[in-house]
Backbone of each chain as ProteinMPNN parsed JSONL, in Angstrom:
{"seq_chain_A": "MKKLLIVPLLCLSLGGCLTLQGIETAYQVGTASIANPITRDRLYTMEQTIKLMFISLNTWKRLCTSGQINADCKQQVRTVQVYTTSVPFYLSELRKFVANNDQVSAISIWNQLSDTIAIAKTKAAAGGATF", "coords_chain_A": {"N_chain_A": [[1.006, -1.177, -0.116], [1.921, 1.274, 0.894], [4.149, 1.675, -1.472], [1.972, 2.113, -3.444], [1.378, 4.704, -2.45], [3.171, 6.348, -2.921], [3.51, 7.172, -6.214], [0.938, 8.526, -5.789], [1.794, 10.719, -4.003], [4.376, 11.953, -4.973], [2.443, 13.226, -7.565], [1.17, 14.508, -5.874], [2.947, 16.174, -4.481], [3.611, 17.776, -6.709], [1.296, 18.318, -8.165], [0.916, 20.479, -5.732], [2.83, 22.328, -6.361], [1.84, 22.63, -8.849], [-0.146, 24.462, -8.849], [0.877, 26.704, -7.05], [2.241, 27.667, -8.727], [0.485, 28.628, -10.686], [-0.497, 30.719, -9.394], [1.981, 32.37, -9.591], [1.955, 32.689, -12.293], [-0.103, 33.144, -13.493], [-1.62, 34.763, -12.251], [0.649, 36.714, -11.316], [2.194, 38.728, -9.15], [3.661, 41.07, -10.14], [2.085, 41.733, -12.158], [0.433, 43.696, -11.667], [-1.105, 46.49, -11.723], [-1.744, 50.093, -11.061], [-3.119, 50.695, -13.91], [-4.064, 48.099, -13.883], [-6.082, 47.032, -12.259], [-6.194, 45.519, -8.923], [-9.471, 43.812, -8.63], [-12.197, 42.998, -7.47], [-13.166, 40.171, -8.426], [-10.466, 39.917, -8.999], [-9.417, 39.581, -6.747], [-11.006, 37.418, -5.803], [-10.298, 34.9, -7.46], [-7.635, 34.815, -6.587], [-7.795, 34.07, -4.085], [-9.275, 32.129, -4.534], [-7.468, 30.24, -5.592], [-5.144, 30.198, -3.908], [-6.394, 28.787, -1.831], [-6.829, 26.29, -3.178], [-4.03, 25.672, -3.11], [-3.511, 25.508, -0.761], [-4.853, 23.092, 0.359], [-3.491, 21.277, -0.909], [-1.253, 21.546, 0.671], [-2.243, 20.668, 2.884], [-3.325, 18.242, 2.489], [-0.746, 16.63, 1.94], [0.387, 17.421, 4.877], [-0.993, 16.06, 6.456], [-0.385, 13.276, 5.316], [1.805, 13.131, 5.996], [1.737, 13.434, 9.204], [0.36, 11.396, 9.901], [2.469, 9.528, 9.139], [2.843, 8.713, 6.446], [4.745, 9.333, 4.503], [8.152, 9.906, 3.787], [9.969, 10.304, 6.567], [11.376, 12.684, 7.569], [9.675, 14.409, 6.308], [8.092, 16.115, 8.236], [10.112, 18.119, 9.181], [10.123, 19.663, 7.02], [7.711, 20.675, 6.581], [7.232, 22.132, 8.383], [9.147, 24.078, 7.543], [8.115, 25.289, 5.35], [6.242, 26.492, 6.664], [7.13, 28.112, 7.961], [7.114, 30.373, 5.906], [4.335, 30.357, 5.584], [2.687, 31.15, 7.434], [2.918, 33.526, 7.47], [0.821, 34.845, 5.344], [-1.503, 35.168, 6.212], [-1.727, 37.567, 7.474], [-0.852, 39.103, 5.161], [-3.11, 38.974, 3.668], [-5.594, 39.534, 5.086], [-4.858, 42.443, 4.902], [-4.684, 42.369, 2.384], [-7.439, 42.222, 1.467], [-8.556, 44.549, 2.883], [-7.98, 46.58, 1.69], [-8.419, 45.857, -0.755], [-11.23, 46.322, -0.616], [-11.639, 48.847, 0.039], [-10.831, 50.382, -2.185], [-7.934, 51.291, -2.466], [-5.562, 51.242, -4.187], [-3.064, 51.536, -4.678], [-2.187, 50.77, -2.105], [-2.914, 48.281, -1.962], [-1.472, 47.092, -4.391], [1.089, 47.203, -3.661], [0.772, 45.133, -1.099], [-0.045, 43.207, -2.439], [2.114, 42.49, -4.219], [4.173, 41.652, -1.856], [2.934, 39.421, -1.023], [2.829, 37.339, -2.99], [5.241, 37.009, -3.7], [6.001, 35.885, -0.991], [4.24, 33.869, -1.281], [5.848, 32.484, -3.56], [8.477, 32.361, -2.591], [7.333, 30.13, -0.638], [6.386, 27.944, -2.448], [8.584, 27.135, -3.557], [9.93, 26.202, -1.117], [8.404, 24.187, -0.379], [8.77, 22.813, -2.874], [10.888, 21.528, -2.707], [10.833, 19.714, -0.539], [8.875, 18.329, -1.742], [10.347, 16.749, -3.661], [11.843, 15.228, -2.769], [10.246, 12.894, -2.278]], "CA_chain_A": [[0.314, -0.005, 0.184], [2.489, 2.664, 0.687], [4.428, 1.796, -2.481], [1.213, 2.618, -4.218], [1.018, 5.644, -2.218], [4.603, 6.859, -3.594], [3.183, 8.003, -7.153], [0.541, 9.786, -5.708], [2.247, 11.776, -3.216], [4.449, 12.691, -6.0], [1.863, 13.981, -7.954], [0.824, 15.863, -4.944], [4.015, 17.261, -4.369], [4.105, 18.124, -7.971], [0.223, 19.498, -7.967], [0.496, 21.766, -5.016], [3.741, 23.029, -6.74], [1.501, 23.576, -10.092], [-0.659, 25.14, -8.277], [1.485, 27.718, -6.733], [3.341, 28.142, -10.186], [-0.537, 28.7, -11.163], [-0.125, 31.701, -9.092], [3.049, 33.148, -10.493], [1.84, 33.352, -13.621], [-1.591, 33.878, -13.926], [-1.767, 36.22, -11.086], [1.551, 37.377, -10.81], [1.747, 40.49, -8.829], [3.772, 41.981, -11.015], [1.061, 42.446, -13.467], [-0.762, 44.558, -10.593], [-0.506, 48.068, -11.734], [-2.937, 50.84, -11.497], [-3.655, 50.348, -14.99], [-4.604, 46.87, -14.323], [-6.14, 47.424, -10.859], [-6.884, 44.451, -8.393], [-10.473, 44.301, -8.583], [-13.15, 41.799, -6.32], [-13.214, 39.162, -8.721], [-9.038, 39.161, -9.285], [-8.901, 38.966, -5.589], [-11.552, 36.03, -5.833], [-9.689, 34.114, -8.369], [-6.439, 35.028, -6.645], [-7.898, 33.383, -2.972], [-9.282, 30.131, -4.494], [-6.125, 29.914, -6.338], [-4.342, 30.124, -2.936], [-7.204, 27.904, -1.123], [-6.554, 24.916, -3.871], [-2.35, 24.907, -3.202], [-3.476, 25.099, 0.591], [-5.541, 22.028, 0.338], [-2.453, 20.177, -1.077], [-0.481, 21.519, 1.235], [-2.742, 20.312, 4.007], [-3.117, 16.472, 2.554], [0.669, 16.644, 2.491], [0.75, 17.517, 6.161], [-2.159, 14.826, 6.74], [0.182, 12.413, 5.356], [2.964, 13.26, 6.617], [1.479, 13.502, 10.567], [-0.076, 9.883, 9.82], [3.617, 8.325, 8.951], [2.613, 7.322, 4.966], [5.615, 9.831, 3.814], [9.434, 10.349, 4.263], [10.119, 10.726, 8.198], [11.827, 14.247, 7.317], [8.258, 15.585, 5.632], [7.56, 16.877, 9.082], [11.308, 19.383, 9.213], [10.15, 20.198, 5.546], [6.303, 21.128, 6.84], [7.818, 23.429, 9.444], [9.889, 25.156, 6.852], [7.137, 25.608, 4.534], [5.179, 27.04, 7.412], [7.73, 29.604, 8.549], [6.457, 31.047, 5.237], [2.955, 30.306, 5.02], [2.435, 31.927, 8.583], [2.456, 35.465, 7.102], [-0.086, 34.799, 4.977], [-2.582, 35.823, 6.929], [-1.744, 38.994, 7.404], [-1.081, 39.642, 3.64], [-4.452, 38.728, 2.939], [-6.098, 40.533, 6.012], [-4.564, 43.91, 4.806], [-5.312, 42.626, 0.986], [-9.217, 42.094, 1.446], [-9.227, 45.572, 3.589], [-7.175, 47.566, 0.865], [-9.692, 46.03, -2.24], [-12.262, 46.743, 0.045], [-11.504, 50.469, 0.099], [-10.051, 50.727, -3.671], [-6.65, 51.519, -2.2], [-4.678, 50.216, -5.102], [-1.392, 51.525, -4.372], [-1.308, 49.604, -0.858], [-3.287, 46.848, -2.845], [-0.753, 46.203, -5.102], [2.065, 46.859, -2.639], [0.465, 44.006, -0.457], [-0.108, 42.074, -3.666], [3.294, 41.818, -4.384], [4.696, 41.028, -0.585], [2.384, 38.332, -0.842], [3.323, 36.874, -3.992], [6.734, 37.083, -3.193], [6.001, 35.69, 0.239], [3.972, 32.493, -1.703], [6.685, 31.901, -4.567], [9.072, 31.258, -1.387], [6.638, 28.971, -0.269], [6.737, 27.464, -3.214], [10.154, 26.179, -3.331], [10.555, 25.261, 0.206], [7.291, 22.544, -0.937], [9.327, 21.584, -3.822], [12.374, 20.655, -2.402], [10.134, 18.844, 0.062], [8.098, 17.119, -2.611], [11.224, 16.757, -4.774], [12.276, 14.057, -2.222], [9.394, 11.98, -2.541]], "C_chain_A": [[0.877, 1.325, -0.174], [3.616, 2.542, -0.471], [3.339, 2.22, -3.072], [0.947, 4.052, -3.901], [2.199, 6.907, -2.57], [4.432, 8.052, -4.583], [2.376, 9.196, -6.583], [0.717, 11.172, -5.393], [3.312, 12.221, -4.073], [4.08, 13.24, -6.653], [1.506, 14.681, -6.921], [0.882, 16.831, -4.773], [3.624, 18.269, -5.522], [2.443, 19.201, -8.061], [0.235, 20.389, -7.057], [1.774, 22.247, -6.0], [3.005, 24.013, -8.186], [0.483, 24.609, -9.718], [-0.493, 26.797, -7.981], [2.534, 28.051, -8.239], [2.229, 28.789, -10.955], [-0.6, 30.265, -11.127], [0.871, 32.699, -9.78], [2.791, 33.439, -11.592], [0.47, 33.648, -14.125], [-2.072, 34.586, -13.18], [-0.768, 36.87, -10.458], [1.175, 38.985, -10.517], [2.362, 41.64, -9.49], [3.451, 42.265, -11.937], [0.365, 43.392, -13.098], [-0.01, 45.733, -11.227], [-1.819, 48.878, -11.439], [-4.147, 51.292, -12.828], [-4.661, 49.159, -14.86], [-5.071, 46.506, -12.687], [-6.877, 45.767, -10.306], [-8.344, 44.852, -8.147], [-11.561, 42.916, -7.271], [-12.723, 40.625, -7.188], [-11.828, 39.078, -9.266], [-8.932, 38.562, -8.244], [-9.902, 37.53, -5.467], [-10.899, 34.85, -5.924], [-8.334, 33.669, -7.764], [-6.649, 33.509, -5.076], [-8.056, 31.544, -3.164], [-8.214, 29.372, -5.211], [-5.321, 29.309, -4.939], [-4.824, 28.763, -2.077], [-6.643, 26.479, -1.805], [-5.047, 24.738, -3.574], [-2.774, 24.802, -1.145], [-4.026, 23.708, 0.948], [-4.506, 20.68, -0.229], [-1.486, 20.238, -0.057], [-1.099, 20.477, 2.894], [-2.876, 18.588, 3.513], [-1.549, 15.818, 2.563], [1.087, 16.313, 3.734], [-0.008, 16.492, 6.734], [-0.932, 13.596, 6.536], [1.541, 12.109, 5.843], [2.917, 12.896, 8.02], [1.09, 11.847, 10.553], [1.108, 8.961, 9.471], [3.362, 7.786, 7.461], [3.837, 7.863, 4.413], [6.955, 10.057, 4.479], [9.106, 10.906, 5.66], [10.81, 12.302, 7.873], [11.352, 15.222, 6.747], [8.045, 16.224, 6.885], [8.923, 18.679, 9.406], [10.626, 20.206, 7.882], [8.407, 21.165, 5.775], [6.579, 22.335, 7.276], [8.244, 24.528, 8.448], [8.923, 25.837, 6.164], [6.334, 26.825, 5.515], [5.912, 28.429, 7.607], [6.852, 30.876, 7.532], [4.685, 31.317, 5.053], [2.142, 31.022, 6.357], [2.43, 33.154, 8.525], [1.684, 36.149, 6.166], [-1.424, 35.205, 5.118], [-2.916, 37.224, 6.894], [-1.751, 39.896, 6.116], [-2.224, 39.901, 3.188], [-5.349, 39.174, 3.494], [-6.155, 42.033, 5.465], [-4.835, 44.005, 3.616], [-6.776, 43.067, 0.865], [-9.354, 43.915, 1.961], [-9.069, 46.446, 2.054], [-7.959, 47.543, -0.609], [-10.688, 46.565, -2.135], [-12.788, 48.054, -0.317], [-11.122, 51.02, -1.304], [-9.034, 51.154, -3.338], [-6.027, 50.944, -2.781], [-3.665, 50.551, -4.965], [-0.846, 50.708, -3.374], [-2.049, 48.208, -1.708], [-2.209, 46.078, -3.464], [0.712, 46.338, -4.586], [2.083, 45.7, -1.985], [0.666, 42.567, -1.254], [0.812, 41.558, -3.902], [4.114, 41.17, -3.1], [3.986, 39.635, -0.673], [2.387, 37.273, -1.777], [4.568, 36.389, -4.019], [6.887, 35.564, -1.873], [5.432, 33.632, -0.415], [5.376, 31.857, -2.568], [7.749, 31.377, -3.412], [8.747, 30.023, -1.144], [6.708, 27.825, -1.091], [7.786, 26.497, -3.494], [10.517, 25.55, -2.636], [9.598, 24.036, -0.331], [8.098, 21.702, -1.915], [9.829, 21.294, -3.717], [11.848, 19.659, -1.528], [9.889, 17.845, -0.503], [9.055, 16.426, -3.617], [12.032, 15.226, -4.137], [11.916, 12.754, -2.13], [9.474, 10.888, -3.831]], "O_chain_A": [[0.578, 2.149, -1.038], [4.225, 3.612, -0.462], [3.749, 3.276, -3.555], [0.393, 4.741, -4.758], [2.019, 8.12, -2.463], [4.77, 9.224, -4.414], [2.693, 10.382, -6.678], [0.299, 12.223, -5.879], [3.244, 13.443, -3.941], [4.843, 14.155, -6.963], [1.566, 15.876, -7.21], [0.173, 17.837, -4.745], [3.354, 19.444, -5.274], [2.414, 20.432, -8.032], [-0.463, 21.358, -7.355], [1.117, 22.914, -6.799], [3.218, 25.165, -8.562], [0.382, 25.618, -10.415], [-1.181, 27.749, -8.349], [3.516, 28.789, -8.316], [2.598, 29.515, -11.878], [-0.7, 31.01, -12.102], [0.513, 33.685, -10.424], [3.307, 34.447, -12.076], [0.153, 34.345, -15.089], [-3.129, 35.137, -13.489], [-0.909, 37.486, -9.401], [0.505, 39.881, -11.031], [1.932, 42.793, -9.515], [4.11, 42.943, -12.726], [-0.331, 44.022, -13.894], [1.202, 45.942, -11.279], [-2.907, 48.319, -11.58], [-5.258, 51.822, -12.851], [-5.743, 49.092, -15.443], [-4.387, 45.741, -12.008], [-7.696, 45.073, -10.908], [-8.614, 45.923, -7.604], [-11.098, 42.183, -6.397], [-11.815, 39.97, -6.675], [-11.723, 38.172, -10.093], [-8.542, 37.395, -8.196], [-9.349, 36.551, -4.966], [-10.792, 33.975, -5.065], [-7.803, 32.606, -8.085], [-6.015, 32.457, -4.99], [-7.609, 30.511, -2.666], [-8.136, 28.153, -5.364], [-4.936, 28.141, -4.891], [-4.05, 27.883, -1.701], [-6.086, 25.639, -1.098], [-4.661, 23.586, -3.775], [-2.204, 23.977, -0.43], [-3.54, 23.2, 1.959], [-4.694, 19.48, -0.034], [-0.848, 19.223, 0.223], [-0.414, 19.825, 3.682], [-2.465, 17.746, 4.312], [-1.246, 14.744, 3.082], [1.841, 15.375, 3.99], [0.537, 15.995, 7.721], [-0.559, 13.003, 7.548], [2.138, 11.045, 6.007], [3.807, 12.132, 8.394], [1.699, 11.135, 11.353], [0.915, 7.745, 9.47], [3.606, 6.609, 7.197], [4.355, 7.024, 3.677], [6.96, 10.383, 5.667], [8.231, 11.737, 5.905], [10.005, 13.095, 8.362], [11.817, 16.343, 6.538], [7.653, 17.352, 6.586], [8.622, 19.835, 9.705], [10.695, 21.435, 7.88], [8.12, 22.168, 5.122], [6.279, 23.402, 6.741], [7.8, 25.675, 8.491], [8.853, 27.05, 6.362], [5.922, 27.89, 5.054], [5.423, 29.548, 7.454], [6.229, 31.853, 7.946], [4.068, 32.241, 4.524], [0.984, 31.405, 6.192], [1.99, 33.882, 9.415], [1.633, 37.364, 5.977], [-2.248, 35.508, 4.255], [-3.897, 37.849, 6.493], [-2.336, 40.965, 5.941], [-2.48, 40.841, 2.436], [-6.291, 39.421, 2.741], [-7.165, 42.735, 5.518], [-5.197, 45.098, 3.18], [-7.183, 44.069, 0.277], [-10.241, 44.562, 1.406], [-10.053, 46.866, 1.444], [-8.153, 48.483, -1.38], [-11.242, 47.209, -3.025], [-13.884, 48.366, -0.783], [-11.147, 52.244, -1.435], [-8.805, 51.9, -4.29], [-5.631, 49.906, -2.251], [-2.916, 49.598, -5.178], [0.236, 50.12, -3.366], [-1.381, 47.197, -1.927], [-1.957, 44.888, -3.279], [1.548, 45.585, -5.086], [3.116, 45.033, -2.048], [1.17, 41.475, -0.988], [0.851, 40.328, -3.923], [4.728, 40.132, -3.345], [4.676, 38.68, -0.314], [1.922, 36.205, -1.378], [4.812, 35.25, -4.417], [7.639, 34.591, -1.919], [5.984, 32.572, -0.119], [5.877, 30.8, -2.185], [7.914, 30.167, -3.259], [9.446, 29.021, -1.298], [7.049, 26.75, -0.597], [7.714, 25.275, -3.616], [11.215, 24.554, -2.831], [10.125, 22.978, -0.677], [8.2, 20.476, -1.946], [10.004, 20.342, -4.478], [12.39, 18.564, -1.678], [10.295, 16.715, -0.23], [8.592, 15.571, -4.372], [12.618, 14.384, -4.817], [12.629, 11.761, -1.981], [8.589, 10.047, -3.984]]}, "seq_chain_B": "MDIAAVMALIIKGLGIVETLVAAGEEAAPTIKTLVSIATGAQQGSITAEQLLAAEDELDAQIAEFNTPIPD", "coords_chain_B": {"N_chain_B": [[-15.173, 37.976, -15.14], [-11.88, 36.778, -15.481], [-11.625, 34.667, -17.742], [-10.106, 32.769, -19.278], [-8.189, 32.508, -16.93], [-9.485, 31.285, -15.08], [-10.696, 29.074, -16.12], [-7.591, 27.756, -16.35], [-7.323, 27.612, -13.746], [-9.653, 25.786, -12.61], [-8.76, 23.352, -14.153], [-6.469, 22.733, -12.989], [-7.453, 22.534, -10.857], [-8.696, 20.054, -10.983], [-7.048, 18.321, -11.462], [-5.41, 18.353, -8.874], [-8.08, 16.913, -7.193], [-7.641, 14.155, -8.554], [-5.557, 13.59, -7.77], [-5.565, 13.625, -5.519], [-8.038, 12.092, -4.629], [-6.836, 8.974, -5.66], [-5.307, 8.813, -3.552], [-6.18, 8.373, -1.803], [-7.46, 10.071, -0.309], [-9.636, 12.947, 1.359], [-11.77, 14.678, -0.927], [-13.573, 16.263, -1.41], [-13.798, 19.135, -0.296], [-12.068, 20.049, -2.29], [-13.274, 19.94, -4.629], [-16.013, 21.132, -4.141], [-14.6, 23.727, -3.858], [-13.78, 24.134, -6.665], [-16.539, 24.099, -7.799], [-17.751, 26.376, -6.81], [-15.609, 28.333, -8.245], [-16.267, 28.0, -10.548], [-18.923, 28.605, -10.66], [-18.994, 31.647, -10.041], [-17.45, 32.465, -12.133], [-19.638, 31.754, -14.446], [-21.361, 33.317, -14.01], [-20.779, 35.93, -14.131], [-19.476, 38.22, -12.251], [-18.22, 38.298, -8.861], [-20.127, 38.329, -6.114], [-19.777, 40.595, -3.184], [-21.145, 39.014, -0.608], [-20.606, 36.285, -2.018], [-17.578, 36.716, -2.05], [-16.531, 36.475, 0.618], [-17.782, 34.91, 1.946], [-16.061, 32.309, 0.359], [-13.689, 33.801, 1.935], [-13.44, 32.794, 3.938], [-13.657, 29.966, 4.103], [-10.956, 29.746, 2.531], [-9.406, 30.703, 4.718], [-9.947, 29.001, 6.947], [-8.647, 26.852, 5.86], [-6.205, 27.654, 5.659], [-5.28, 28.541, 8.627], [-5.483, 25.639, 9.041], [-3.648, 24.397, 8.044], [-0.919, 26.11, 9.106], [-0.89, 25.018, 11.761], [1.082, 23.662, 14.333], [2.763, 20.996, 13.341], [3.166, 17.726, 14.759], [5.573, 16.175, 16.935]], "CA_chain_B": [[-14.091, 37.137, -14.369], [-11.306, 36.357, -16.434], [-12.174, 33.279, -18.306], [-9.19, 32.059, -19.473], [-7.557, 32.348, -15.553], [-10.764, 30.666, -14.424], [-10.303, 27.772, -16.72], [-6.656, 27.054, -15.748], [-7.424, 27.03, -12.282], [-10.173, 24.716, -12.954], [-7.871, 22.516, -14.752], [-5.292, 22.972, -12.227], [-7.829, 21.698, -9.739], [-9.157, 18.909, -11.316], [-5.604, 17.795, -11.054], [-5.417, 17.505, -7.37], [-8.578, 16.214, -7.547], [-7.265, 13.339, -9.374], [-4.537, 13.242, -6.601], [-6.214, 13.216, -3.626], [-8.633, 10.143, -4.608], [-5.521, 8.116, -5.359], [-3.915, 9.092, -2.38], [-7.479, 8.185, -0.585], [-7.958, 11.722, 0.548], [-10.872, 14.026, 0.846], [-11.63, 15.533, -2.482], [-14.678, 17.672, -1.515], [-13.301, 20.576, -0.559], [-11.502, 21.11, -3.957], [-14.749, 19.858, -5.612], [-16.717, 22.419, -3.669], [-14.201, 25.266, -4.347], [-14.259, 23.981, -7.85], [-17.97, 24.323, -8.364], [-17.6, 27.907, -6.241], [-15.183, 29.021, -9.396], [-16.998, 27.983, -11.868], [-20.411, 29.27, -10.967], [-18.32, 32.793, -9.759], [-17.675, 32.735, -13.607], [-20.704, 31.884, -14.871], [-22.316, 34.954, -13.161], [-19.633, 37.497, -14.585], [-18.923, 38.801, -11.064], [-18.638, 38.301, -7.936], [-21.038, 39.5, -4.817], [-19.137, 40.362, -1.61], [-21.005, 38.204, -0.113], [-19.289, 35.031, -2.05], [-16.148, 36.767, -1.484], [-16.811, 36.811, 2.282], [-17.787, 33.329, 2.031], [-14.761, 31.96, 0.104], [-12.306, 34.005, 2.267], [-13.727, 32.349, 5.446], [-12.763, 28.72, 3.638], [-9.373, 29.946, 2.607], [-8.678, 31.219, 6.304], [-9.469, 27.566, 7.387], [-7.368, 26.093, 5.34], [-4.901, 28.318, 5.989], [-5.113, 28.128, 9.718], [-4.83, 24.264, 9.591], [-1.702, 23.953, 7.575], [-0.253, 26.32, 9.926], [-1.281, 24.845, 12.739], [2.337, 23.276, 14.509], [2.816, 19.608, 12.724], [3.014, 17.146, 16.399], [6.63, 15.37, 16.974]], "C_chain_B": [[-13.478, 37.119, -15.604], [-10.801, 35.065, -16.7], [-10.708, 32.153, -18.417], [-7.775, 31.926, -18.419], [-8.378, 31.478, -15.123], [-10.805, 28.843, -14.975], [-9.092, 26.788, -16.202], [-6.839, 26.724, -14.428], [-8.794, 25.855, -12.217], [-9.777, 23.557, -13.363], [-7.042, 22.064, -13.412], [-5.989, 22.185, -10.601], [-8.359, 20.306, -9.372], [-8.077, 18.216, -11.204], [-5.402, 17.076, -9.792], [-6.766, 17.034, -7.28], [-8.312, 14.683, -7.358], [-6.342, 12.436, -8.267], [-4.972, 12.813, -5.602], [-7.179, 11.784, -3.629], [-7.834, 9.309, -4.635], [-4.912, 8.569, -4.428], [-5.275, 8.95, -1.246], [-8.03, 8.914, 0.257], [-9.368, 11.849, 0.134], [-11.097, 14.89, -0.352], [-12.691, 16.379, -2.612], [-14.472, 18.553, -1.033], [-12.799, 21.033, -1.505], [-12.45, 20.737, -4.692], [-15.091, 20.753, -5.488], [-16.282, 23.863, -4.139], [-14.178, 25.009, -5.91], [-15.393, 24.19, -8.809], [-18.439, 25.939, -7.665], [-17.227, 28.639, -7.528], [-16.112, 28.833, -9.853], [-18.4, 28.604, -11.967], [-19.74, 30.525, -10.645], [-18.627, 33.177, -11.572], [-18.685, 32.91, -14.129], [-21.692, 33.639, -15.029], [-21.877, 36.157, -13.782], [-18.332, 37.871, -13.622], [-19.383, 38.025, -9.776], [-18.967, 39.123, -7.007], [-19.661, 39.393, -3.822], [-19.396, 39.536, -0.869], [-20.109, 36.828, -0.429], [-18.169, 35.221, -2.108], [-16.151, 36.383, 0.225], [-16.71, 34.953, 2.235], [-16.81, 32.151, 1.923], [-13.666, 32.202, 0.995], [-12.278, 32.977, 3.824], [-13.398, 30.581, 5.103], [-11.226, 28.593, 3.682], [-8.664, 29.884, 3.855], [-8.655, 30.016, 6.818], [-8.769, 27.012, 7.148], [-6.19, 26.512, 5.596], [-4.559, 27.848, 7.638], [-4.604, 26.541, 9.614], [-3.568, 23.716, 9.262], [-0.53, 24.647, 8.608], [0.053, 26.221, 11.383], [0.349, 23.999, 13.347], [1.853, 21.542, 14.168], [3.59, 18.43, 14.397], [4.674, 16.36, 15.825], [6.534, 13.985, 16.427]], "O_chain_B": [[-14.079, 37.335, -16.657], [-9.877, 34.472, -16.143], [-10.447, 31.117, -17.805], [-6.682, 31.474, -18.759], [-7.731, 30.575, -14.593], [-10.91, 27.798, -14.334], [-9.215, 25.631, -15.8], [-6.532, 25.614, -13.993], [-8.515, 24.92, -11.466], [-10.425, 22.59, -12.963], [-7.154, 20.919, -12.975], [-5.42, 21.601, -9.678], [-8.476, 19.668, -8.326], [-8.329, 17.149, -10.644], [-5.273, 15.875, -9.554], [-6.384, 15.864, -7.305], [-8.624, 14.043, -6.355], [-6.342, 11.237, -7.99], [-4.774, 11.792, -4.943], [-7.092, 10.783, -2.917], [-7.842, 8.598, -3.63], [-3.704, 8.732, -4.602], [-5.273, 9.377, -0.092], [-8.779, 8.691, 1.208], [-10.049, 11.341, -0.756], [-10.371, 15.866, -0.536], [-12.873, 17.116, -3.581], [-15.351, 19.313, -1.439], [-12.892, 22.227, -1.79], [-12.48, 21.407, -5.724], [-14.833, 21.603, -6.341], [-16.965, 24.791, -4.573], [-14.706, 25.955, -6.494], [-15.382, 24.376, -10.026], [-19.434, 26.531, -8.083], [-18.033, 29.414, -8.042], [-17.043, 29.591, -9.58], [-18.939, 29.011, -12.997], [-20.065, 30.973, -11.744], [-19.531, 33.82, -12.107], [-18.984, 34.066, -14.43], [-22.255, 34.464, -15.748], [-22.525, 37.195, -13.912], [-17.113, 37.895, -13.788], [-20.415, 37.38, -9.59], [-18.51, 40.253, -6.834], [-18.826, 38.493, -3.723], [-18.478, 39.001, -0.248], [-19.274, 36.319, 0.32], [-17.419, 34.25, -2.216], [-15.123, 35.812, 0.588], [-15.816, 34.132, 2.441], [-16.613, 31.287, 2.777], [-12.765, 31.372, 1.113], [-11.323, 32.612, 4.51], [-12.845, 29.973, 6.019], [-10.481, 27.875, 4.349], [-7.636, 29.248, 4.09], [-7.562, 29.633, 7.234], [-8.036, 26.487, 7.986], [-5.209, 25.784, 5.748], [-3.737, 26.967, 7.89], [-3.494, 26.214, 10.035], [-2.765, 22.969, 9.821], [0.503, 24.056, 8.921], [0.822, 26.895, 12.068], [0.899, 23.64, 12.305], [0.855, 20.989, 14.632], [4.68, 18.775, 14.854], [4.914, 16.062, 14.655], [7.512, 13.239, 16.462]]}, "name": "protein", "num_of_chains": 2, "seq": "MKKLLIVPLLCLSLGGCLTLQGIETAYQVGTASIANPITRDRLYTMEQTIKLMFISLNTWKRLCTSGQINADCKQQVRTVQVYTTSVPFYLSELRKFVANNDQVSAISIWNQLSDTIAIAKTKAAAGGATFMDIAAVMALIIKGLGIVETLVAAGEEAAPTIKTLVSIATGAQQGSITAEQLLAAEDELDAQIAEFNTPIPD"}
């Protein structure tokens, strides 16, 4: 059974990374500007993308907790958490700025959030590559 | 909404669903998210209430992952 799980886990890891990659490409903060404002729809799509990423991360974490994947996965999860713990703050600020249509501040936070997610993606990929 | 971005997101999400099912994991939250994304795109724009509901679900997912992993 565990051997059978290796392939899905590899896919899961890559799937999570692909989701993150999607954020970078489809919703890259660098493309946000006054001319290309962060609307409610755009925020919604980005948040749904992040949600899919966290669903993947949570599955990775659950499989790790239950001992179904590599033993050093706990440290890998903790490494990713260093970055993901700052996501709620950025999201909270971004939501406020979008609600108030403060585009300058929203774009700034959007950039910081994107950078944080990009780093988390790199760390998760490093963990996933060992599966 | 940006239909191309939404479609790309749905395709990625379906890949995640496939992987979750293969791993014997719960796929319902992902499917629910995909339905929500598709519904929003079909309607053309998101209401404040829809955004708020989606944000609550996202916050719950983030909180779950950020909970310290036991030794």
